[in-house]
C-alpha positions as CSV (number, residue, x, y, z in Angstrom):
1,X,19.7,-7.6,39.9
2,X,22.4,-6.0,37.7
3,X,21.5,-4.3,34.4
4,X,23.8,-2.8,31.8
5,X,23.0,-0.3,29.1
6,X,25.4,-0.4,26.1
7,X,25.5,0.9,22.5
8,X,27.4,3.1,20.2
9,X,28.2,6.7,21.0
10,X,25.1,8.9,20.4
11,X,22.6,6.0,20.5
12,X,20.9,7.4,23.5
13,X,22.0,4.8,26.0
14,X,22.7,7.3,28.8
15,X,19.3,8.9,28.3
16,X,17.7,5.4,28.3
17,X,19.6,4.5,31.5
18,X,18.4,7.6,33.2
19,X,14.8,7.0,32.1
20,X,15.0,3.4,33.4
21,X,16.4,4.5,36.7
22,X,13.6,7.0,37.1
23,X,11.1,4.3,36.2
24,X,12.5,2.0,38.9
25,X,12.4,4.7,41.5
26,X,8.8,5.5,40.6
27,X,8.1,1.8,41.3
28,X,9.7,2.2,44.7
29,X,12.7,0.0,43.9
30,X,16.1,0.7,45.6
31,X,18.7,1.7,42.9
32,X,22.5,2.0,42.8
33,X,23.4,3.7,39.5
34,X,26.9,3.7,38.1
35,X,28.3,5.9,35.3
36,X,31.0,3.7,33.7
37,X,31.1,5.6,30.4
38,X,34.3,7.3,29.3
39,X,32.1,10.4,28.8
40,X,30.4,11.0,32.1
41,X,26.9,12.2,31.4
42,X,24.6,10.1,33.6
43,X,24.6,12.6,36.4
44,X,23.4,15.4,34.1
45,X,20.7,13.0,32.6
46,X,19.5,12.5,36.1
47,X,19.1,16.2,36.7
48,X,22.4,17.2,38.3
49,X,23.9,20.6,37.2
50,X,27.3,20.6,35.5
51,X,28.9,21.7,38.8
52,X,27.1,19.0,40.8
53,X,28.1,16.3,38.2
54,X,31.7,17.5,38.3
55,X,31.8,17.1,42.1
56,X,30.9,13.4,42.0
57,X,33.8,11.4,43.5
58,X,35.7,9.2,41.1
59,X,35.7,5.6,42.1
60,X,39.1,5.1,40.6
61,X,40.5,7.7,43.0
62,X,39.3,5.6,45.9
63,X,40.5,2.3,44.7
64,X,42.9,1.7,47.7
65,X,39.9,2.2,50.1
66,X,37.7,-0.1,48.0
67,X,40.3,-2.8,48.0
68,X,41.0,-2.5,51.7
69,X,37.3,-2.8,52.6
70,X,36.5,-5.7,50.2
71,X,39.6,-7.6,51.2
72,X,38.3,-7.9,54.8
73,X,39.9,-10.9,56.5
74,X,40.3,-13.1,53.4
75,X,43.5,-15.0,54.1
76,X,44.0,-15.7,50.4
77,X,44.6,-12.1,49.6
78,X,48.0,-11.2,51.0
79,X,47.7,-7.4,50.5
80,X,45.6,-4.8,48.8
81,X,48.4,-4.3,46.3
82,X,47.9,-7.9,45.2
83,X,44.2,-7.2,44.3
84,X,43.3,-6.6,40.7
85,X,40.0,-5.7,39.1
86,X,39.0,-9.3,38.7
87,X,39.9,-10.5,42.2
88,X,37.0,-12.7,43.3
89,X,35.6,-12.8,46.8
90,X,36.2,-15.7,49.2
91,X,35.8,-16.6,52.8
92,X,36.4,-13.5,54.9
93,X,35.8,-11.0,52.1
94,X,33.4,-8.2,52.8
95,X,30.5,-8.0,50.4
96,X,28.5,-5.0,49.2
97,X,24.7,-4.9,49.2
98,X,22.4,-2.5,47.5
99,X,20.7,-1.3,50.6
100,X,23.2,-0.7,53.3
101,X,25.7,1.9,54.5
102,X,29.4,1.1,54.1
103,X,32.7,2.9,53.6
104,X,32.7,2.3,49.8
105,X,29.3,4.1,49.4
106,X,30.4,6.8,51.8
107,X,33.5,7.6,49.7
108,X,32.2,6.9,46.2
109,X,28.4,7.4,46.1
110,X,26.3,10.4,46.3
111,X,22.5,10.6,46.8
112,X,20.5,12.0,43.9
113,X,17.0,13.1,44.5
114,X,14.5,12.3,41.7
115,X,10.8,13.1,41.5
116,X,9.7,9.8,43.2
117,X,12.7,9.1,45.5
118,X,16.4,8.9,45.9
119,X,19.1,6.8,44.4
120,X,22.8,6.3,45.0
121,X,25.0,7.4,42.1
122,X,28.6,6.3,41.6
123,X,30.9,7.3,38.8
124,X,34.2,6.0,37.5
125,X,35.5,9.5,36.9
126,X,36.3,11.1,33.6
127,X,39.3,10.2,31.4
128,X,41.5,13.3,31.8
129,X,44.4,14.8,29.9
130,X,46.8,13.4,32.4
131,X,45.7,9.9,31.5
132,X,46.6,10.3,27.9
133,X,49.6,8.0,26.9
134,X,49.8,6.8,30.5
135,X,46.7,4.6,31.2
136,X,43.7,3.2,29.4
137,X,40.1,3.7,30.4
138,X,39.9,0.1,31.5
139,X,41.9,1.1,34.6
140,X,39.1,3.5,35.4
141,X,36.3,0.9,35.3
142,X,38.4,-1.6,37.2
143,X,37.0,-0.2,40.4
144,X,33.5,-0.9,39.1
145,X,34.3,-4.5,38.2
146,X,35.8,-5.1,41.6
147,X,32.7,-3.8,43.3
148,X,30.4,-5.8,41.0
149,X,32.4,-9.0,41.8
150,X,31.7,-8.4,45.5
151,X,28.1,-7.2,45.3
152,X,25.2,-9.4,46.4
153,X,22.0,-8.1,44.9
154,X,18.5,-9.2,45.7
155,X,15.5,-9.8,43.3
156,X,13.9,-6.4,44.1
157,X,17.1,-4.4,44.2
158,X,18.7,-2.8,41.1
159,X,22.2,-1.9,40.0
160,X,22.1,0.0,36.7
161,X,25.3,0.6,34.9
162,X,25.7,3.0,32.0
163,X,28.6,1.3,30.2
164,X,31.2,2.8,27.9
165,X,30.3,3.1,24.2
166,X,31.1,0.5,21.6
167,X,32.5,-2.9,22.3
168,X,35.1,-1.8,24.9
169,X,32.9,-3.4,27.6
170,X,34.2,-6.8,26.5
171,X,37.8,-5.9,27.3
172,X,37.3,-7.6,30.7
173,X,34.9,-10.0,32.3
174,X,32.6,-7.3,33.5
175,X,30.1,-8.0,30.7
176,X,29.3,-11.3,32.4
177,X,28.3,-9.5,35.7
178,X,24.8,-8.5,34.5
179,X,21.5,-10.3,34.5
180,X,20.4,-8.4,31.5
181,X,22.3,-6.2,29.0
182,X,20.2,-3.7,27.0
183,X,21.8,-2.7,23.8
184,X,20.4,0.6,22.6
185,X,20.4,0.8,18.8
186,X,19.2,3.4,16.3
187,X,17.5,2.2,13.1
188,X,20.6,2.6,11.0
189,X,23.4,0.3,9.8
190,X,25.8,2.0,12.1
191,X,23.3,1.7,14.9
192,X,23.3,-2.1,14.7
193,X,27.0,-2.6,14.0
194,X,27.7,-2.7,17.8
195,X,24.9,-5.2,18.2
196,X,26.7,-7.6,15.9
197,X,29.9,-7.3,17.9
198,X,28.1,-7.8,21.2
199,X,26.2,-10.8,19.9
200,X,29.3,-12.5,18.8
201,X,31.2,-11.8,22.1
202,X,28.3,-12.7,24.3
203,X,27.4,-16.0,22.7
204,X,30.2,-18.0,24.3
205,X,29.2,-16.8,27.8
206,X,25.4,-17.0,27.6
207,X,25.1,-13.3,28.3
208,X,21.4,-12.3,28.2
209,X,21.0,-9.4,25.8
210,X,18.1,-7.6,24.3
211,X,17.9,-4.7,21.8
212,X,16.1,-1.5,22.6
213,X,15.3,0.4,19.4
214,X,15.7,4.2,20.0
215,X,14.9,7.3,18.0
216,X,12.3,5.3,16.1
217,X,10.1,7.5,13.8
218,X,8.1,5.1,11.6
219,X,6.9,1.5,11.1
220,X,9.7,1.2,8.5
221,X,12.3,1.9,11.3
222,X,10.8,-0.9,13.3
223,X,10.8,-3.3,10.4
224,X,14.4,-2.4,9.7
225,X,15.5,-3.2,13.2
226,X,13.4,-6.4,13.2
227,X,15.1,-7.5,10.0
228,X,18.5,-6.9,11.4
229,X,18.3,-8.2,14.9
230,X,15.2,-10.5,14.8
231,X,13.8,-11.7,18.1
232,X,16.5,-9.8,20.0
233,X,14.4,-6.6,19.5
234,X,12.5,-6.2,22.7
235,X,10.9,-2.7,22.5
236,X,11.2,0.5,20.6
237,X,11.0,4.1,21.9
238,X,9.6,6.9,19.8
239,X,10.3,10.6,19.9
240,X,9.8,12.0,23.4
241,X,8.8,15.6,24.1
242,X,9.6,14.8,27.7
243,X,13.2,13.9,26.8
244,X,13.5,17.0,24.6
245,X,12.4,19.2,27.5
246,X,14.9,17.5,29.8
247,X,17.7,18.0,27.3
248,X,16.8,21.7,27.2
249,X,17.2,21.9,30.9
250,X,13.4,22.2,31.5
251,X,12.6,18.8,33.0
252,X,9.0,17.9,33.6
253,X,7.8,15.6,36.3
254,X,8.5,12.0,35.3
255,X,4.8,11.0,35.6
256,X,4.3,13.1,32.4
257,X,6.5,10.8,30.3
258,X,4.5,9.5,27.3
259,X,2.5,6.4,28.1
260,X,3.9,4.2,25.3
261,X,7.5,5.0,26.6
262,X,6.4,4.2,30.1
263,X,5.1,0.9,28.9
264,X,8.4,0.2,27.2
265,X,10.3,0.9,30.4
266,X,8.1,-1.5,32.2
267,X,8.9,-4.2,29.6
268,X,12.6,-3.6,30.3
269,X,12.0,-4.1,34.0
270,X,9.9,-7.3,33.6
271,X,12.5,-8.8,31.2
272,X,15.3,-8.1,33.7
273,X,13.3,-9.7,36.5
274,X,12.7,-12.8,34.4
275,X,16.4,-13.1,33.7
276,X,17.4,-12.6,37.4
277,X,15.0,-15.4,38.4
278,X,17.1,-17.9,36.4
279,X,20.5,-16.7,37.6
280,X,22.8,-19.6,38.3
281,X,25.0,-18.5,41.2
282,X,27.5,-21.3,40.6
283,X,28.0,-20.3,37.0
284,X,28.1,-16.7,37.9
285,X,30.9,-17.3,40.4
286,X,32.7,-19.7,37.9
287,X,32.7,-17.0,35.2
288,X,34.2,-14.5,37.7
289,X,37.0,-17.0,38.5
290,X,37.6,-17.7,34.8
291,X,38.3,-14.1,33.9
292,X,40.4,-13.6,37.0
293,X,42.7,-16.5,36.1
294,X,42.8,-15.2,32.5
295,X,43.8,-11.7,33.7
296,X,46.3,-13.1,36.2
297,X,48.1,-15.1,33.6
298,X,48.1,-12.4,30.9
299,X,49.3,-9.5,33.1
300,X,48.3,-9.7,36.8
301,X,51.0,-12.0,38.0
302,X,53.7,-9.9,36.4
303,X,52.2,-6.7,37.6
304,X,51.8,-7.7,41.2
305,X,54.7,-10.2,41.5
306,X,52.4,-12.8,43.0
307,X,50.5,-15.9,41.9
308,X,47.0,-14.5,41.7
309,X,45.5,-17.9,41.1
310,X,46.0,-18.5,44.8
311,X,43.3,-15.9,45.5
312,X,40.6,-18.2,44.3
313,X,38.7,-19.9,47.1
314,X,37.5,-23.2,45.5
315,X,34.8,-23.6,48.1
316,X,33.2,-20.2,47.8
317,X,30.1,-19.6,45.8
318,X,28.6,-16.1,45.8
319,X,24.9,-16.5,46.3
320,X,21.7,-15.6,48.1
321,X,23.0,-17.2,51.3
322,X,25.6,-14.3,51.5
323,X,22.7,-11.8,51.9
324,X,22.9,-12.6,55.6
325,X,24.6,-9.6,57.3
326,X,28.3,-10.3,58.1
327,X,30.1,-9.0,61.2
328,X,32.6,-6.2,60.8
């Protein structure tokens, strides 16, 4: 299943993402983690040193390789140059799986060892000075969207994406790629402002979203969040000495995380599992095609000089049947 963490800058979404990833690994679940934030901090939150985090390969830098691999033998895609971030898979496309070895993971993922096991970590790459005035950050996350469009995930496999702050995640169709979106909100008016934006954007596409209250210090904080977001408030996390120690560079073993916070993480996992169980693969594929056609008309056709609507395979539905290994 695919899970996104979103929220305003400083809400603690990267910390929550890293805690959830550690929780999944402690439960022996295979995990692919993706840092898709404009500020790349997930590696550090997972225990990498600054030097190790800086050495993570940037997915955007390997976009030609990603396109070439995913294109496979799909006859509807005339060239890798004609592929854009929303290009959907079809007959002949190569699909990614959480638990496998492939050229995309070899180039873009690195193994990170946690207390209870290993994960694969991928990163879009930071927004650099050379990008200023030349490109937008959406070009960086395009590699992530393309991979998510071609990734077939099972019920006990997890893809966890730390999204960019604010409402920028809705600049493309990537927000529909997740079985559950956890919006991390502090108990302040600014903390819930992003929630209101997300709620409005997500409504038209039936995006499953729950609020995780963070930095909660009192019952009044919980009451405030409940008044503002109602039943969308799933759990709250209180002050954590474990997190404070991690932020000081003195990480404790994950098993020492406070019991109430461990229970909150388990609630997140159970909620995501329930959402995945009701995934409609046909609608999932239809939404992918919808945003591809929208992007093709607004800029893709002009950019590539091709009719990108022709890339849509009308008979192809991404689904559990595609979990069967493919040759090549």
